[in-house]
C-alpha positions, 0 to 999 in steps of 0.5 A, spaced: 420 227 345 416 227 351 418 233 356 412 232 361 414 228 367 407 226 368 406 223 361 413 219 362 410 216 368 404 214 364 409 210 359 412 207 365 406 204 367 404 201 361 411 198 360 410 194 366 403 191 363 407 190 357 413 187 360 408 182 364 405 180 357 411 178 355 413 174 361 406 171 360 408 169 353 412 163 356 406 160 359 404 156 353 411 152 352 411 151 360 404 148 360 406 144 354 412 141 357 408 139 363 402 136 359 408 132 355 410 129 362 403 127 363 400 132 367 392 134 366 390 141 364 387 141 371 393 139 375 397 144 371 392 150 373 392 147 381 400 147 381 401 153 378 397 157 383 399 153 389 406 154 387 405 161 386 402 162 393 408 158 396 413 163 392 409 170 394 407 169 401 415 169 403 416 174 398 411 179 401 413 177 408 420 179 407 418 185 403 413 188 408 413 184 414 407 180 417 403 186 419 402 187 411 398 181 411 393 184 416 388 187 411 381 189 412 375 185 410 374 189 403 381 188 401 381 181 403 374 180 399 377 184 393 383 179 393 379 173 394 375 175 388 381 176 384 384 169 386 377 166 385 375 169 378 381 171 375 385 165 376 381 160 378 374 160 374 379 163 368 383 157 368 377 152 369 374 156 363 380 156 359 381 148 360 374 147 358 375 150 351 382 147 350 379 140 351 373 142 347 375 146 341 383 145 341 389 150 343 388 155 336 381 156 337 382 157 345 387 162 343 382 166 338 376 166 343 381 169 349 383 174 344 376 178 345 378 180 352 380 187 349 373 188 348 370 186 355 376 190 357 373 196 354 366 195 356 368 194 363 372 201 363 366 204 360 361 201 364 365 201 371 370 207 370 366 211 366 371 212 360 369 215 354 369 210 348 373 214 343 375 212 336 382 211 338 381 206 343 375 202 338 380 202 333 386 200 337 382 194 340 379 192 333 386 192 330 389 188 336 384 183 335 385 182 328 392 182 329 392 176 335 387 172 330 392 172 324 398 171 329 395 165 332 392 162 325 397 164 320 390 166 316 389 158 316 382 158 319 381 150 317 384 148 324 379 152 328 373 147 331 367 150 335 362 147 339 356 151 343 359 150 350 366 151 348 365 158 345 361 160 351 367 157 355 371 161 351 367 167 352 367 166 359 375 166 359 375 172 355 371 176 360 374 173 367 381 175 363 379 182 362 376 182 369 383 182 372 385 189 370 378 191 374 379 187 380 387 188 380 386 195 380 381 195 386 385 190 390 391 194 388 389 201 391 388 198 398 394 194 399 401 192 396 402 188 390 406 182 393 400 182 399 395 182 394 398 177 389 399 172 395 392 172 398 389 172 391 393 165 389 391 163 396 384 163 394 385 161 387 389 155 390 383 153 395 378 154 389 382 149 384 383 144 390 375 144 391 375 144 383 380 138 382 379 134 388 385 131 388 384 126 394 379 122 389 385 119 385 393 120 384 396 126 380 401 125 375 406 128 378 414 127 377 420 131 377 419 134 370 412 136 372 414 139 378 420 143 375 416 146 369 410 147 374 415 151 379 418 155 373 411 157 371 409 159 378 415 163 379 416 167 372 409 168 368 405 167 374 408 170 381 413 175 378 409 177 371 402 178 375 406 183 381 409 187 375 402 187 372 399 189 378 404 194 379 402 197 372 395 196 373 394 199 380 397 206 377 393 206 370 387 210 370 384 208 363 383 200 364 381 200 357 388 200 355 391 194 359 388 188 355 391 191 349 398 193 352 398 186 355 397 183 348 405 183 347 403 176 350 401 173 343 407 176 340 412 173 345 408 166 344 409 166 337 416 167 338 417 161 342 413 157 337 418 159 332 424 158 336 422 152 340 418 148 336 420 151 329 412 153 328 412 156 321 409 163 321 409 166 314 407 173 312 400 173 314 402 171 321 408 176 321 403 181 319 399 179 325 405 181 329 405 188 326 398 189 327 399 187 335 405 192 336 401 197 332 395 197 336 399 197 342 403 203 340 396 206 338 393 205 345 399 208 348 399 214 344 398 221 348 398 226 343 397 232 348 401 229 354 401 236 358 393 237 357 393 230 361 397 232 367 392 234 371 388 228 370 394 223 371 391 220 365 394 213 363 
């Protein structure tokens, strides 16, 4: 048992990221509902961030008051980068790779994010690329790929531009931990989320230019879009930022957040009766093992003074 209060706090922080990943696991099913109701990938992305802003703004006002929205230029710039890159550009990349290569290929390419997460942590935050971290990242990627494909790679399709977009999605996804940490150190997670969704919405409006034609909006699209914005987006990212803001070792974040893949697989089985098979089950075991490995603190008392996580 862990007796160190510092080590216990480390696990609480990582648990927040794990919980956020679990909430992200319902993104796929909700997007499928919206797509089946006639919404395009661009419309889904636009509604997601726009609704998230409309949800987070009043929550930020109730939680911290109007004065909390008065942030300095550096904080605003960090929130803008977070919204534009990690919510806006990420959605564009992901939409392209889904369109060009399919959902399965997009999921496989996105799962390279832990590699970039480790790279950013080493370059930007001077983390040591230990054998434990490298092993956990490798196991996590292998596990996610097996969960997504079930060991059958015949459904994967590739194009040069699609693969580049997939890599771009992985990079922008991994940057969420970096920019979220920078912005979160300067302001409240609710305020940070509200501003990031504001800038993401502006970006998506300019990208989607909805004024050029009618949008496929109906009751089902609006209802599923609101749930998508409320649970895995607004609530999910607030929980995520609350954890990331206090995690010292950013390389851990994408691996711990890969709980999203496990939950998505569970929803696929429960809602769509998708077969998982022994290889997929083995993949889930690998993902959970990588999370446990990356979260392991063999000597918590030695880390107390560093406030490591």
